[in-house]
C-alpha positions as CSV (number, residue, x, y, z in Angstrom):
1,M,41.4,-21.3,-22.2
2,V,38.1,-22.0,-22.6
3,L,37.2,-21.4,-19.1
4,R,39.1,-18.3,-19.1
5,V,37.3,-16.4,-21.7
6,L,34.5,-17.7,-20.7
7,A,35.0,-16.3,-17.3
8,F,35.9,-12.9,-18.9
9,I,32.4,-12.7,-20.5
10,G,31.0,-13.6,-17.2
11,V,32.2,-11.4,-15.4
12,R,31.7,-8.1,-17.5
13,T,28.4,-9.6,-18.2
14,L,27.4,-9.5,-13.8
15,V,29.5,-5.7,-14.2
16,N,27.5,-4.2,-17.0
17,S,24.4,-5.5,-14.9
18,F,25.4,-3.7,-11.6
19,R,26.5,-0.5,-13.1
20,R,22.7,-0.9,-14.9
21,A,20.9,-1.1,-11.7
22,F,22.6,1.8,-10.1
23,S,21.7,4.1,-13.0
24,N,18.0,3.9,-12.1
25,P,17.8,6.0,-8.1
26,V,14.7,4.1,-7.2
27,R,17.1,0.8,-8.2
28,A,20.3,1.4,-6.7
29,V,18.4,2.2,-3.2
30,L,16.8,-0.5,-3.1
31,T,20.3,-2.8,-4.5
32,T,22.0,-1.8,-2.1
33,L,19.4,-2.1,0.5
34,V,19.7,-5.8,-0.1
35,I,23.1,-6.1,-0.8
36,L,23.8,-4.5,2.9
37,F,20.7,-7.0,4.6
38,I,22.3,-9.9,3.2
39,L,25.9,-9.1,4.3
40,C,24.9,-7.9,7.8
41,G,21.9,-10.2,8.3
42,W,23.1,-13.6,7.0
43,G,27.2,-12.8,7.3
44,G,27.0,-11.5,11.1
45,A,24.7,-14.9,12.1
46,L,26.7,-17.0,10.0
47,L,30.7,-15.7,11.6
48,G,29.0,-16.1,15.5
49,S,28.0,-19.3,14.8
50,V,31.2,-20.4,13.6
51,L,33.7,-18.6,15.3
52,G,32.8,-17.6,19.1
53,S,29.8,-18.4,21.1
54,P,27.9,-15.2,22.8
55,S,29.8,-13.7,25.7
56,R,28.3,-15.2,29.3
57,S,27.9,-11.6,30.6
58,A,25.5,-11.0,28.0
59,P,21.9,-11.5,28.2
60,M,20.8,-15.0,26.9
61,P,18.3,-14.8,23.9
62,Q,14.7,-16.1,25.4
63,G,13.7,-19.4,23.9
64,D,14.4,-22.5,24.3
65,P,16.6,-24.2,21.9
66,Q,14.7,-26.7,20.9
67,T,11.8,-24.6,20.0
68,L,14.0,-22.1,18.6
69,L,16.0,-25.3,16.3
70,A,11.9,-26.1,15.6
71,R,11.2,-22.5,14.1
72,A,14.1,-22.1,12.1
73,L,13.6,-25.2,10.8
74,A,9.9,-24.3,10.0
75,S,10.7,-21.3,8.1
76,T,13.9,-22.6,5.9
77,L,11.8,-25.4,5.2
78,I,9.2,-23.2,3.5
79,V,11.6,-21.3,1.7
80,H,13.4,-23.9,0.3
81,W,10.3,-25.6,-0.7
82,F,9.0,-22.2,-2.6
83,Y,12.4,-22.2,-4.4
84,V,12.7,-25.5,-5.5
85,V,9.5,-25.7,-6.9
86,S,10.0,-22.0,-8.7
87,L,13.3,-23.8,-10.1
88,W,11.7,-26.8,-11.5
89,L,9.1,-24.9,-13.0
90,S,11.9,-22.0,-14.6
91,A,13.2,-25.6,-15.8
92,L,10.3,-27.1,-17.6
93,F,8.4,-23.5,-18.8
94,R,11.2,-21.3,-19.4
95,P,14.0,-22.3,-21.9
96,V,17.3,-21.8,-21.2
97,T,17.9,-18.8,-23.5
98,L,19.9,-16.5,-21.1
99,L,23.0,-19.1,-21.7
100,F,23.6,-18.1,-25.2
101,Q,23.9,-15.4,-27.1
102,E,23.9,-14.6,-30.7
103,S,27.5,-13.7,-30.6
104,D,28.7,-17.6,-29.1
105,V,27.0,-18.7,-32.6
106,H,29.6,-16.2,-34.7
107,Y,32.8,-16.1,-32.6
108,L,32.6,-19.3,-30.0
109,F,30.8,-22.4,-32.0
110,T,32.8,-21.4,-35.1
111,T,36.2,-22.0,-32.8
112,P,38.5,-25.0,-33.6
113,L,37.6,-26.2,-29.5
114,R,35.5,-29.0,-28.5
115,A,32.0,-28.6,-28.7
116,L,31.2,-30.3,-25.5
117,S,34.2,-28.3,-23.2
118,V,32.7,-24.4,-25.0
119,F,29.1,-25.8,-23.7
120,R,30.2,-26.6,-20.4
121,G,31.8,-24.2,-20.1
122,L,28.9,-21.7,-22.0
123,L,26.3,-23.9,-18.6
124,L,29.0,-23.3,-16.0
125,M,30.3,-19.9,-16.2
126,R,26.7,-17.9,-17.0
127,G,24.8,-20.5,-14.7
128,L,26.5,-20.0,-11.9
129,L,26.1,-16.2,-11.7
130,G,22.4,-17.1,-11.6
131,A,23.1,-19.9,-9.0
132,V,24.8,-17.1,-7.0
133,M,22.2,-14.4,-7.4
134,L,19.3,-17.0,-6.4
135,F,21.0,-18.3,-3.4
136,L,21.5,-14.5,-2.1
137,M,17.6,-14.3,-2.6
138,M,17.1,-17.4,-1.2
139,V,19.4,-16.6,2.3
140,A,17.3,-12.8,2.4
141,Y,13.9,-14.9,2.1
142,V,15.6,-16.6,5.1
143,L,16.2,-14.1,6.7
144,L,13.0,-12.1,6.7
145,M,10.8,-14.8,7.0
146,G,12.8,-16.2,10.5
147,G,14.9,-13.7,11.0
148,R,14.9,-12.9,14.9
149,T,14.2,-16.4,15.5
150,T,17.4,-17.8,13.1
151,M,19.8,-15.4,14.6
152,R,18.2,-16.2,18.4
153,A,18.9,-20.0,16.5
154,F,22.7,-19.3,15.8
155,V,23.8,-17.5,19.3
156,T,22.2,-19.9,21.4
157,L,21.9,-23.3,20.3
158,E,24.9,-25.8,20.8
159,P,26.9,-27.3,17.6
160,V,26.7,-30.6,17.3
161,I,29.4,-30.6,14.6
162,G,32.3,-28.7,13.5
163,G,31.6,-25.8,11.3
164,W,33.4,-27.3,8.2
165,A,30.0,-28.8,8.1
166,L,27.9,-26.0,6.6
167,L,30.5,-26.9,3.1
168,S,27.3,-29.1,2.5
169,Y,25.0,-26.4,2.0
170,P,26.6,-24.8,-0.7
171,I,27.7,-28.0,-2.8
172,L,23.8,-29.6,-2.4
173,Y,22.5,-26.3,-4.0
174,L,24.8,-25.5,-6.4
175,L,24.0,-29.8,-6.8
176,A,20.4,-29.0,-7.1
177,F,20.4,-26.2,-9.8
178,T,22.9,-27.5,-11.6
179,G,20.5,-31.0,-12.0
180,L,17.3,-28.6,-12.6
181,L,19.7,-26.6,-15.5
182,M,20.7,-30.2,-16.7
183,V,16.9,-30.9,-17.5
184,S,16.1,-27.5,-19.2
185,V,18.7,-28.3,-21.3
186,V,18.3,-32.0,-22.1
187,L,14.5,-30.8,-22.6
188,A,15.5,-28.3,-25.2
189,L,18.1,-30.7,-27.2
190,R,15.2,-33.5,-27.4
191,E,12.6,-31.2,-28.8
192,I,15.4,-30.0,-31.3
193,Q,15.8,-33.8,-32.0
194,G,11.8,-34.3,-32.5
195,R,11.3,-36.4,-29.1
196,S,9.9,-34.2,-27.1
197,A,8.6,-35.1,-23.5
198,R,8.4,-32.0,-21.6
199,R,4.5,-32.4,-21.1
200,Y,5.7,-36.1,-19.1
201,W,8.0,-33.6,-17.0
202,V,5.7,-31.1,-16.7
203,W,2.6,-33.3,-15.1
204,G,5.5,-35.2,-13.2
205,V,6.4,-32.1,-11.0
206,L,2.7,-30.7,-10.9
207,V,1.8,-34.3,-9.6
208,W,5.2,-33.9,-6.7
209,V,3.5,-30.3,-5.8
210,G,0.1,-31.2,-5.4
211,L,0.9,-34.5,-3.4
212,T,3.2,-32.8,-1.3
213,L,0.6,-29.7,-0.5
214,M,-1.7,-31.8,-0.1
215,L,-0.5,-34.6,2.7
216,V,1.5,-31.7,4.3
217,G,-1.3,-29.2,4.5
218,W,-3.5,-32.6,5.6
219,R,-0.9,-33.5,8.4
220,F,-0.4,-29.8,9.7
221,Y,-3.9,-29.3,10.0
222,G,-4.7,-32.0,12.2
223,E,-1.5,-30.9,14.5
224,W,-2.2,-27.6,14.8
225,S,-6.6,-28.8,15.7
226,A,-4.7,-30.3,18.5
227,G,-3.3,-27.3,19.4
228,S,0.6,-28.0,18.4
229,G,1.9,-24.3,17.0
230,F,2.8,-23.7,13.7
231,S,6.6,-24.4,14.1
232,V,6.1,-28.0,15.4
233,A,2.9,-28.8,13.5
234,M,4.8,-27.7,10.1
235,N,7.7,-30.4,11.8
236,R,5.5,-33.4,12.5
237,A,4.1,-33.1,9.2
238,A,7.4,-32.5,7.0
239,D,8.4,-35.7,9.2
240,W,5.8,-38.2,8.4
241,T,6.4,-40.9,6.2
242,P,4.6,-40.2,3.3
243,A,5.5,-36.4,3.1
244,A,8.9,-37.0,4.1
245,L,9.5,-39.4,0.8
246,L,8.4,-36.4,-1.2
247,L,9.7,-33.6,0.7
248,F,13.9,-35.3,0.7
249,P,14.7,-33.2,-2.6
250,V,14.1,-30.0,-0.7
251,R,14.8,-31.5,3.0
252,C,18.0,-32.0,2.2
253,L,18.9,-28.1,2.0
254,V,17.5,-27.3,5.1
255,D,19.2,-29.8,6.8
256,S,22.3,-29.0,5.4
257,A,21.4,-25.3,6.2
258,L,20.8,-25.8,10.0
259,V,23.7,-29.1,10.4
260,I,26.0,-27.8,12.5
261,Y,22.9,-28.1,15.2
262,N,20.9,-31.0,13.7
263,G,23.5,-33.0,12.4
264,W,24.1,-35.2,9.6
265,T,20.7,-36.9,8.3
266,P,19.7,-39.4,5.7
267,A,17.7,-36.5,3.7
268,M,21.2,-35.4,2.9
269,L,22.3,-38.6,1.5
270,G,19.5,-38.8,0.1
271,G,19.3,-35.4,-1.6
272,A,22.6,-36.0,-2.7
273,L,22.0,-39.3,-4.7
274,F,18.8,-37.4,-6.2
275,W,20.2,-34.6,-7.2
276,G,23.7,-35.7,-8.4
277,A,21.6,-38.5,-10.4
278,L,20.0,-35.5,-12.3
279,V,23.0,-34.0,-12.8
280,W,25.0,-37.5,-14.3
281,W,21.8,-38.7,-16.1
282,G,22.0,-34.3,-18.0
283,N,25.4,-34.9,-18.7
284,R,25.5,-38.3,-19.9
285,E,22.8,-36.8,-22.6
286,L,24.9,-34.1,-23.8
287,V,27.8,-36.8,-24.0
288,R,25.6,-38.8,-25.9
289,H,24.4,-36.2,-28.2
290,Q,27.3,-33.4,-28.6
291,G,26.9,-33.5,-32.1
292,W,23.9,-31.5,-31.7
293,L,24.9,-29.4,-29.2
294,Y,26.0,-26.4,-30.9
295,E,22.9,-26.9,-33.3
296,L,20.9,-26.7,-29.7
297,G,22.7,-23.1,-28.8
298,A,21.9,-21.9,-31.8
299,E,18.5,-22.4,-31.8
300,L,18.3,-21.0,-27.8
301,A,20.4,-18.3,-29.0
302,R,18.1,-17.3,-31.7
303,L,15.2,-17.4,-28.7
304,G,17.5,-15.0,-27.1
305,G,18.0,-12.9,-29.6
306,K,13.9,-12.5,-30.0
307,V,14.0,-11.3,-26.3
308,S,16.3,-9.0,-26.7
309,R,15.0,-7.3,-30.0
310,A,11.7,-7.4,-28.2
311,R,12.9,-5.1,-25.8
312,K,14.3,-2.8,-27.9
313,D,11.0,-2.7,-30.7
314,P,8.1,-3.8,-28.7
315,M,5.8,-2.7,-31.1
316,R,7.3,-5.2,-34.0
317,A,8.2,-7.9,-32.1
318,Y,4.6,-7.6,-30.8
319,M,3.3,-8.0,-34.3
320,E,5.6,-10.6,-35.8
321,R,4.8,-13.0,-32.3
322,A,0.8,-11.9,-33.4
323,A,1.7,-12.9,-37.2
324,E,3.1,-16.5,-36.1
325,R,0.4,-17.3,-33.6
326,A,-1.9,-16.7,-36.7
327,Q,0.0,-18.8,-38.9
328,Q,0.2,-21.8,-36.3
329,K,-3.4,-22.4,-35.1
330,P,-6.9,-20.8,-36.7
331,L,-7.8,-17.8,-34.9
332,R,-10.3,-18.3,-31.7
333,T,-12.7,-15.0,-30.1
334,L,-15.2,-15.5,-27.5
335,R,-19.0,-13.9,-29.3
336,W,-19.0,-11.8,-26.1
337,L,-15.2,-10.3,-27.6
338,E,-16.5,-9.9,-30.7
339,R,-19.4,-7.8,-29.8
340,W,-17.7,-5.9,-27.4
341,T,-17.2,-2.8,-28.9
342,P,-14.6,-1.2,-26.1
343,Q,-14.1,3.0,-25.7
344,G,-10.9,4.3,-24.8
345,V,-8.6,3.0,-22.2
346,W,-10.7,-0.7,-21.8
347,A,-9.3,-1.5,-25.4
348,L,-6.8,-2.0,-23.6
349,L,-8.0,-4.8,-21.6
350,W,-10.2,-5.8,-24.5
351,R,-6.7,-6.3,-26.4
352,D,-5.2,-8.2,-23.3
353,L,-8.1,-10.4,-23.0
354,L,-8.2,-11.4,-26.6
355,I,-4.4,-11.7,-26.8
356,T,-4.7,-14.5,-23.3
357,W,-7.4,-16.2,-25.0
358,R,-5.9,-16.7,-28.6
359,A,-2.5,-17.4,-27.3
360,S,-4.0,-20.3,-24.2
361,G,-7.7,-20.4,-25.2
362,W,-9.7,-23.2,-22.6
363,V,-6.7,-24.1,-21.2
364,N,-7.0,-21.0,-18.9
365,L,-10.5,-21.6,-18.4
366,L,-9.2,-25.5,-17.7
367,A,-7.0,-23.7,-15.4
368,V,-9.5,-21.7,-13.5
369,A,-11.6,-24.3,-13.0
370,V,-9.2,-26.3,-11.6
371,L,-8.1,-23.9,-9.3
372,A,-11.1,-23.1,-7.9
373,L,-12.1,-26.4,-7.0
374,A,-8.8,-26.8,-4.9
375,P,-10.3,-25.2,-1.7
376,L,-13.7,-27.4,-2.2
377,V,-10.8,-30.3,-2.0
378,L,-9.2,-29.2,1.5
379,M,-13.1,-28.5,3.2
380,W,-14.4,-32.3,1.9
381,L,-10.9,-33.7,3.3
382,A,-12.4,-31.8,6.5
383,A,-15.9,-32.5,6.5
384,R,-15.5,-36.4,5.7
385,D,-15.0,-37.1,9.5
386,G,-17.8,-35.3,10.0
387,D,-15.5,-33.4,12.9
388,A,-15.0,-29.9,11.3
389,T,-17.0,-27.1,12.4
390,P,-18.6,-24.3,9.9
391,R,-16.4,-22.2,11.1
392,A,-13.1,-24.8,10.2
393,L,-14.5,-24.5,7.0
394,Q,-14.9,-21.0,6.8
395,V,-11.1,-20.6,7.6
396,I,-10.1,-23.3,4.8
397,Y,-12.4,-22.0,2.6
398,L,-10.6,-18.5,2.6
399,A,-6.8,-19.7,3.9
400,M,-7.1,-21.9,0.4
401,Q,-8.6,-19.2,-1.9
402,S,-6.1,-16.5,-0.6
403,A,-3.4,-18.8,-1.1
404,V,-4.5,-19.1,-4.8
405,A,-4.7,-15.5,-5.3
406,F,-1.4,-15.3,-3.8
407,F,0.1,-17.5,-6.5
408,Y,-1.9,-16.0,-9.2
409,A,-0.3,-12.7,-8.4
410,F,3.4,-14.1,-7.9
411,G,3.0,-15.9,-11.4
412,S,1.8,-12.4,-13.0
413,Y,5.7,-10.9,-13.2
414,Y,6.7,-12.1,-16.2
415,G,3.2,-10.9,-18.1
416,M,3.4,-7.4,-16.5
417,T,6.9,-7.4,-17.8
418,E,6.3,-8.8,-21.5
419,M,3.2,-5.5,-21.2
420,L,5.8,-3.0,-20.4
421,R,7.1,-3.8,-23.8
422,R,4.4,-2.4,-25.7
423,V,4.6,1.0,-23.4
424,E,6.7,2.4,-26.5
425,W,4.2,2.5,-28.6
426,Q,1.2,2.9,-25.8
427,K,1.9,5.6,-23.8
428,P,1.9,8.2,-26.6
429,M,-2.3,7.2,-26.3
430,P,-4.4,10.1,-24.5
431,F,-5.3,7.5,-21.9
432,V,-4.7,9.0,-17.9
433,S,-1.8,6.9,-16.6
434,W,-3.7,5.4,-13.0
435,Q,-6.3,3.8,-15.7
436,V,-3.4,2.2,-17.8
437,V,-2.3,1.0,-14.5
438,V,-5.8,-0.3,-13.3
439,V,-7.0,-1.5,-16.7
440,E,-3.6,-3.4,-17.4
441,A,-3.4,-5.3,-13.8
442,L,-7.5,-6.6,-14.5
443,P,-7.0,-9.5,-16.7
444,T,-5.5,-11.8,-14.3
445,V,-8.4,-10.8,-11.8
446,V,-11.1,-11.1,-14.6
447,F,-10.2,-15.3,-14.6
448,F,-9.7,-15.3,-11.2
449,A,-13.2,-13.7,-10.7
450,L,-14.6,-16.5,-13.4
451,G,-12.6,-18.8,-10.7
452,Q,-14.9,-17.6,-7.9
453,V,-17.9,-17.7,-9.3
454,L,-17.6,-21.5,-9.7
455,T,-16.1,-22.1,-6.4
456,I,-19.6,-19.9,-4.8
457,L,-21.4,-22.4,-6.9
458,F,-19.7,-25.7,-5.7
459,A,-20.0,-24.5,-2.3
460,T,-23.4,-23.2,-1.9
461,L,-24.6,-26.5,-3.4
462,W,-22.5,-28.5,-1.0
463,F,-23.2,-26.0,2.4
464,P,-26.4,-24.0,0.8
465,S,-26.6,-22.4,5.2
466,M,-23.5,-20.5,4.6
467,A,-23.7,-19.0,1.1
468,A,-23.6,-15.8,2.5
469,F,-20.4,-16.1,3.7
470,W,-19.3,-17.8,0.3
471,V,-20.4,-14.8,-1.9
472,V,-18.5,-12.2,0.9
473,G,-15.5,-14.5,1.5
474,S,-14.8,-14.4,-2.4
475,L,-15.7,-11.2,-2.6
476,M,-12.8,-10.0,0.3
477,V,-10.5,-12.3,-1.7
478,T,-11.2,-10.9,-5.4
479,S,-9.9,-7.4,-3.8
480,W,-7.5,-9.0,-2.0
481,L,-6.0,-10.1,-5.3
482,V,-6.6,-6.4,-6.8
483,V,-4.1,-5.1,-4.7
484,L,-1.6,-7.7,-4.9
485,Q,-1.7,-7.2,-8.6
486,M,-0.8,-3.7,-8.4
487,V,2.2,-4.8,-5.9
488,M,3.1,-7.2,-8.8
489,F,3.1,-4.0,-11.2
490,M,5.1,-2.2,-8.9
491,V,7.6,-4.4,-9.2
492,A,7.7,-5.3,-13.2
493,L,8.2,-1.2,-13.0
494,I,11.1,-1.1,-11.2
495,N,12.7,-4.1,-12.6
496,P,11.2,-4.3,-16.1
497,D,14.4,-6.5,-17.3
498,P,14.1,-10.7,-15.6
499,S,16.3,-11.3,-18.0
500,D,19.3,-9.4,-16.2
501,Y,20.9,-10.7,-13.4
502,T,20.9,-7.5,-10.8
503,Q,17.3,-6.8,-11.5
504,R,16.0,-10.9,-11.5
505,L,17.6,-10.5,-7.9
506,L,16.4,-7.3,-6.8
507,A,12.7,-8.4,-7.8
508,S,12.6,-12.0,-6.6
509,F,13.9,-9.8,-2.8
510,I,11.5,-7.6,-2.5
511,M,8.7,-9.9,-4.7
512,V,7.2,-11.8,-1.3
513,P,7.7,-8.9,1.3
514,L,6.3,-6.1,-0.7
515,L,3.3,-8.9,-1.5
516,C,3.4,-9.2,2.1
517,L,3.0,-5.7,3.3
518,G,0.4,-4.9,0.5
519,G,-1.9,-7.6,1.0
520,G,-1.2,-7.2,5.0
521,P,-3.7,-4.9,5.8
522,G,-6.4,-7.0,4.5
523,V,-5.6,-10.0,5.8
524,L,-5.3,-8.7,9.3
525,V,-8.8,-7.0,9.6
526,G,-10.1,-10.4,7.9
527,I,-8.4,-12.5,10.8
528,L,-9.7,-10.0,13.5
529,G,-13.3,-10.7,12.4
530,L,-13.1,-14.2,12.7
531,V,-11.9,-14.4,16.1
532,Y,-14.4,-11.8,17.1
533,Q,-16.9,-13.2,14.9
534,W,-18.0,-10.2,12.7
535,N,-21.0,-9.9,11.3
536,M,-20.5,-11.2,7.9
537,L,-21.3,-8.5,6.2
538,L,-19.7,-5.7,8.9
539,L,-16.6,-7.8,8.0
540,G,-16.9,-8.1,3.8
541,L,-17.3,-4.3,4.0
542,A,-14.5,-3.2,6.5
543,V,-12.4,-5.8,4.3
544,L,-13.2,-4.1,1.4
545,V,-12.8,-0.5,2.2
546,V,-9.1,-1.3,3.6
547,Q,-8.5,-3.0,0.1
548,T,-9.9,-0.2,-1.8
549,L,-8.0,2.8,0.0
550,L,-4.8,0.3,-0.6
551,A,-5.9,0.0,-4.1
552,M,-6.2,3.2,-4.6
553,V,-2.6,4.1,-3.1
554,L,-0.5,1.8,-5.3
555,T,-2.4,2.9,-8.2
556,A,-1.5,6.2,-7.5
557,I,2.7,5.2,-7.3
558,N,2.5,2.8,-9.9
559,A,0.4,5.8,-12.3
560,T,4.0,7.7,-10.9
561,L,6.2,5.1,-11.7
562,Y,4.4,4.7,-15.4
563,E,5.0,8.0,-16.2
564,R,8.7,8.3,-16.3
565,F,8.8,4.8,-17.2
566,N,11.1,4.0,-19.7
567,P,11.3,0.9,-21.7
568,V,15.7,1.0,-22.7
569,D,16.7,2.2,-18.9
């Protein structure tokens, strides 16, 4: 009975989500394209691999089978690593408010049904919808990053095991998703009980991510420098024992996705045990503390209700949050913010910087310092043996800075959706739309630019002979971040509600491709300049011109979307 009721609620939520998606013309077109892409791309390749082999009269796709398998493994590994990291970060930093609603408190929690059954049912039904959406998004990224290679691998490689083994992939996927969902719920439960352990989990995951990047990046750089191709170097780096021990929660998903060509692997068993242990531990905690479940559900529903009300009345919600923050801690304002009296649209930038500073304070500057020093760590590792050339150090510098800028932009989506909730009272102000778009994208750029100042300073002290390159390189990367921010602003304007299932799928699907398309021209010009050894000033000028033109085009598009934006659409 419980599952039937919850299944009906879940299906109605999904149907309403699709109705809302198709009520907006731009979102409707993009949603249709995403669905067609997934069905035609992945579905065709999967059916072709399981049901039969290509006709002998048809020309065989070019490429050595082992090379195709290596490329498919590399692209699939990258996508799944990003997927697992994003799930960990969501589980640790964002409570599962979407799984509980205020109506549950009044109509489900008051029934004589067992609390544990209702709680498990809500986690299963509503969490399953989110899992399906994320699964479709991840499949799409596999096709985007290695679509042609993956398709050729499906029709070229000989299966080593029956097609039934592919069932291990969705099973392991749901096991991983459920495990991280349990982690998020248990962390929230312990906070309700007054014994929070979230910070230990956060530090553990951050250390895991950092060690994985350092070990895989270092091994990959060594293999790539020795002349190996990208996919071969990536696979050898992932198979290196220290890296493999860290990657097995991710590698189990990768190996299960290609199990019919790669066979059963120890990583699949290790991953199944790891994710299964998380699910068992989470369920054990729910059983032990089932007396707290309704209180936990009510608290999560209250947080979800605040998000819903903020969407309906952003001005009031903003003032309430500001009042709560003012009561909890003393107000802190930087001296230069107090002395600066902004005029016109710059008042919006002043407001955003003030909110950011009062929300996190010195934590922002600490994060800036850590991210600014990240490129220098890899440069130090490369230069430690004395074999790294100045050109290699320059490539490492630009690559790491670009990666930091990419993740800065990638993580700004939720901040921009929060900003768009203030549009209802902000749009009547006499500001030009394109100016608002530019100013609202600047806070992230400001903090990133502060980090670049630190990076330039330390890199110049270390390698003073290449000071001009450090300055020009940081300017190029900062201008690249401006373009990426404009791309993310476009994504937020098209999908302003991350709590909606369809919008979350659509945003997750188009985010990385649009970032790559928007930032691609500048990266291409930079690579050409490094390969053909252009003069540094000429290279910097060419990249800045390309980035400026792209930023102007994206600003014009965003200004049009901003003028037509409706916060309740």
